[in-house]
C-alpha positions in Angstrom: 138.8 140.1 314.8 137.0 139.5 311.5 134.1 138.0 313.3 133.9 140.9 315.4 134.4 143.5 312.8 131.6 141.7 310.9 129.1 141.9 313.8 130.1 145.6 314.4 129.5 146.4 310.8 125.9 144.6 310.9 125.3 146.5 314.0 126.2 150.0 312.6 124.2 149.1 309.3 121.1 148.3 311.4 121.3 151.3 313.3 121.7 153.6 309.9 118.9 151.8 308.6 116.6 152.4 311.4 117.2 155.9 311.5 116.5 156.2 307.9 113.4 154.1 308.0 112.1 156.2 311.1 112.9 159.6 309.5 109.5 160.9 308.2 111.1 163.4 305.7 112.6 160.5 303.7 109.2 159.0 303.2 107.5 162.4 302.4 110.2 162.9 299.8 109.7 159.4 298.3 106.0 159.8 298.3 106.1 163.1 296.8 108.6 161.9 294.3 106.4 159.1 293.3 103.3 161.0 292.8 105.0 163.9 291.0 106.5 161.3 288.6 103.1 159.8 287.7 101.9 163.3 287.0 104.7 164.0 284.7 104.4 160.7 283.1 100.9 161.2 282.3 101.6 164.8 280.9 104.5 163.4 278.5 102.4 160.4 277.6 99.5 162.8 276.5 101.7 164.6 274.4 103.5 161.6 272.8 100.5 159.3 272.4 99.6 160.6 269.1 101.8 159.0 266.4 104.2 157.6 268.7 105.1 154.0 267.8 108.0 151.7 268.7 109.5 150.2 271.9 112.1 153.0 272.0 109.6 155.8 271.8 107.6 154.3 274.7 110.8 154.0 276.8 111.9 157.6 276.0 108.3 158.9 276.8 108.1 156.8 280.1 111.5 158.2 281.2 111.3 161.7 279.8 110.6 162.8 283.6 113.9 161.6 284.5 115.4 165.0 284.5 112.7 166.2 287.0 112.6 163.0 288.8 116.2 163.3 290.0 115.3 166.3 291.9 113.5 164.0 294.4 116.5 161.7 294.9 118.9 164.7 295.3 116.7 165.8 298.3 116.5 162.2 299.4 120.3 162.0 299.6 121.0 165.4 301.2 118.2 164.7 303.8 119.8 161.3 304.7 123.2 163.1 305.9 122.1 166.6 306.9 119.1 165.9 309.0 121.3 164.7 312.0 123.0 168.1 311.9 119.7 170.1 312.3 119.2 169.2 315.9 122.7 168.1 317.0 121.8 164.5 316.9 125.1 163.8 315.2 126.9 164.1 318.4 124.9 161.4 319.8 125.5 159.2 317.0 129.3 159.7 317.1 129.2 159.2 320.9 127.3 155.9 320.2 129.3 155.0 317.1 133.0 156.5 317.3 134.2 154.9 314.2 133.5 157.7 311.6 134.5 155.8 308.7 132.5 152.8 309.3 129.5 155.2 310.6 129.4 157.4 307.2 130.3 154.5 304.9 127.3 152.4 306.4 125.2 155.3 306.2 125.7 155.4 302.4 125.2 151.7 302.2 121.9 151.9 304.2 120.8 154.7 301.8 121.7 152.4 298.9 119.4 149.6 300.3 116.6 151.9 300.7 117.0 153.8 297.4 117.5 150.8 294.9 114.0 149.2 295.2 112.0 152.7 295.5 114.0 154.0 292.6 113.1 151.1 290.6 109.5 151.2 291.6 109.3 154.8 290.7 110.9 154.7 287.4 109.1 151.4 286.4 105.6 152.9 287.3 106.2 155.6 284.7 107.0 153.3 281.9 104.2 151.1 283.0 101.8 153.9 282.7 103.1 154.9 279.2 102.9 151.3 278.0 99.4 150.9 279.2 98.3 154.3 277.6 100.2 153.6 274.4 99.6 149.8 274.2 97.5 150.3 270.9 100.1 152.4 269.2 103.0 150.0 269.6 104.1 146.7 267.9 106.1 144.9 270.4 108.0 145.7 273.6 111.3 143.8 274.1 111.4 142.8 277.8 115.3 142.7 277.7 115.4 146.1 276.3 112.8 147.5 279.0 114.6 145.7 281.8 118.0 146.9 280.9 116.7 150.4 280.5 115.0 150.3 284.0 118.1 148.9 285.7 120.0 151.8 284.1 117.5 154.4 285.4 117.6 152.7 288.9 121.2 152.8 288.9 121.5 156.5 287.9 118.9 157.5 290.6 120.7 155.7 293.3 124.3 156.9 292.4 122.7 160.4 292.3 121.2 159.9 295.6 124.6 158.6 297.0 126.4 161.5 295.5 124.1 164.2 297.0 124.4 162.4 300.4 128.2 162.9 300.1 127.8 166.5 299.2 125.3 166.8 302.2 128.0 165.3 304.5 130.7 167.8 303.2 128.5 170.9 303.7 126.5 169.6 306.8 123.8 172.0 306.0 120.5 171.2 304.0 120.1 174.4 302.4 123.5 175.3 301.0 123.7 171.4 299.8 120.3 171.8 298.1 121.6 175.2 296.3 124.8 173.7 295.2 123.2 170.4 293.8 119.9 171.8 292.4 121.8 174.6 291.0 124.2 172.4 289.2 121.7 169.7 288.0 119.1 172.5 286.9 120.8 175.6 286.1 124.5 175.1 285.5 124.7 171.9 283.4 121.9 172.7 281.3 123.1 176.2 280.3 126.7 174.7 279.7 125.1 172.1 277.2 123.3 175.1 275.5 126.2 177.6 275.2 129.2 175.6 274.9 129.8 174.1 271.4 128.3 170.7 270.9 131.7 169.1 270.1 132.9 169.7 273.5 133.2 166.0 274.4 134.2 166.7 278.0 130.5 167.4 278.7 129.8 163.7 278.4 131.9 163.3 281.6 129.8 165.5 283.8 127.9 163.1 286.4 124.4 164.0 285.1 125.4 163.7 281.3 127.3 160.5 281.7 124.4 159.2 283.8 121.9 159.8 281.2 123.6 157.2 279.1 122.9 154.5 281.6 119.3 154.5 280.8 118.7 156.6 277.6 120.4 155.0 274.5 121.6 157.6 271.9 120.9 157.6 268.1 123.5 155.8 266.2 124.5 158.9 264.3 125.5 160.8 267.4 129.0 161.6 267.7 131.2 160.8 270.8 128.5 159.2 272.8 129.1 156.9 275.6 128.1 153.3 276.0 125.8 152.5 279.0 128.9 150.6 280.6 131.0 153.7 280.3 128.3 156.1 281.4 127.9 153.7 284.5 131.6 153.9 285.3 132.0 157.4 285.1 129.1 157.9 287.2 130.4 155.4 289.7 133.6 157.3 289.8 132.0 160.6 290.3 130.0 159.1 293.3 132.8 157.2 294.7 135.0 160.1 294.7 132.6 162.5 296.5 131.8 159.7 299.2 135.8 159.4 299.7 136.1 163.2 300.1 133.2 163.2 302.4 134.7 160.5 304.5 138.1 162.1 304.7 136.6 165.5 305.9 134.2 163.6 308.2 137.1 162.0 309.9 139.2 164.9 310.4 136.8 167.7 311.6 134.6 168.0 314.6 130.9 167.3 314.5 
């Protein structure tokens, strides 16, 4: 049984990877995100190049586009799960793969396999561009710090993508999912941070705020901050919770 289940899981994973890899919108989204990120990195670097010194400044400027960059990965996650509902392809999928829990779980796994390297490349390209442009204004770059920061940024973008895919699976329609997630990340959350008192520590436990601690260290005098590990744990908890809810609903309702 274990061998049969393992073979079945590999076959389902292969099918989900094949669907994602052959979906043009996935690559259009990733390409557009990569280009937009380089444009933003160039803009932020041109602003910060005068008088900016030190490793931390380079990392901060190189990753300053993360707030905008996450939009591309939100779209990526939504497209991964909602695209099959557009033309009714989901029915063919469920006829071919009737095990809904396996099917949706492996779809998220396949999405993570694609997202991880692309998120690292896109995040690293911005930092590399900033480093090249600011190499004359910095003293030394600590490789360990840069790698740790890039891993954190990659993890955040990947978790955001998976969370978005889970929301897409729940709503099953691209436009509502985009409105909900982009509205939260770019309107609700920023306004909440502006209008609520700064001592409201619960804001640190929102998925986007907690995730920011994965890659952007806070100043030592900031109160009630999270460590990168705590930010990672909270972000993973949000993502796994949404995936679990999506699987439960996916299993119980008709396609």
